[in-house]
C-alpha positions in Angstrom: -12.0 -29.5 -14.6 -13.1 -26.9 -12.2 -11.6 -23.4 -12.0 -10.0 -24.3 -8.6 -7.9 -27.0 -10.2 -6.6 -24.5 -12.8 -5.9 -21.8 -10.2 -3.3 -21.4 -7.5 -3.2 -23.3 -4.2 -5.9 -21.9 -1.8 -3.2 -21.2 0.8 -1.3 -19.1 -1.6 -4.5 -17.2 -2.6 -5.3 -16.6 1.1 -1.7 -15.3 1.7 -2.2 -13.0 -1.3 -5.4 -11.7 0.1 -3.7 -11.1 3.5 -0.9 -9.2 1.8 -3.4 -7.1 -0.1 -5.1 -6.2 3.2 -1.8 -5.3 4.9 -0.8 -3.2 1.9 -4.1 -1.3 1.9 -3.8 -0.7 5.6 -0.3 0.6 5.3 -1.2 2.9 2.4 -4.3 4.2 4.3 -2.7 4.7 7.7 0.5 6.2 6.4 -1.4 8.5 4.1 -3.7 9.7 6.9 -0.7 10.2 9.2 1.1 12.2 6.5 -2.0 14.3 5.9 -2.4 15.0 9.6 1.3 15.9 9.9 0.9 18.3 7.0 -2.3 19.9 8.2 -1.4 20.2 11.9 2.1 21.5 11.4 0.9 23.8 8.6 3.4 26.5 7.8 2.8 29.6 5.8 4.5 30.7 2.6 7.8 29.0 1.9 7.6 26.9 5.1 4.6 25.0 3.6 6.6 23.9 0.6 9.4 22.6 2.7 7.0 20.8 5.0 5.2 19.2 2.0 8.5 17.9 0.7 9.4 16.5 4.1 6.1 14.8 4.5 6.3 13.4 1.0 9.8 12.0 1.6 9.1 10.5 5.1 5.5 9.4 4.5 6.0 8.5 0.8 8.4 5.6 1.5 6.0 3.5 3.6 3.1 4.3 1.2 5.3 3.0 -1.6 6.1 -0.1 0.4 2.4 -0.7 1.1 1.7 -0.3 -2.6 4.4 -2.9 -3.4 2.9 -5.3 -0.8 -0.6 -4.8 -2.3 0.6 -5.6 -5.8 2.5 -8.7 -4.6 -0.6 -9.9 -2.9 -2.6 -9.2 -6.1 -0.1 -11.1 -8.1 -0.4 -14.1 -5.8 -4.2 -14.1 -6.1 -4.1 -14.3 -9.9 -4.7 -17.7 -11.5 -1.7 -19.5 -12.8 -0.8 -18.9 -16.5 -1.4 -22.0 -18.6 
């Protein structure tokens, strides 16, 4: 038997690859946006700590969702357990 017969359906593997791509894009774009917000609003002293917390709370949620989507796609790409 070939490895394709032991693996998942090709459509499921393609969907997993698409989910991985969406997850990477979400993490990258949300991370860059959070970084830009932190750099361009840059406060000084105690304002910087508050701004960092705000950026982590607002930008961290979509980054975490993107990470979850990436791992779901990775799980779908894995071969079936025997």
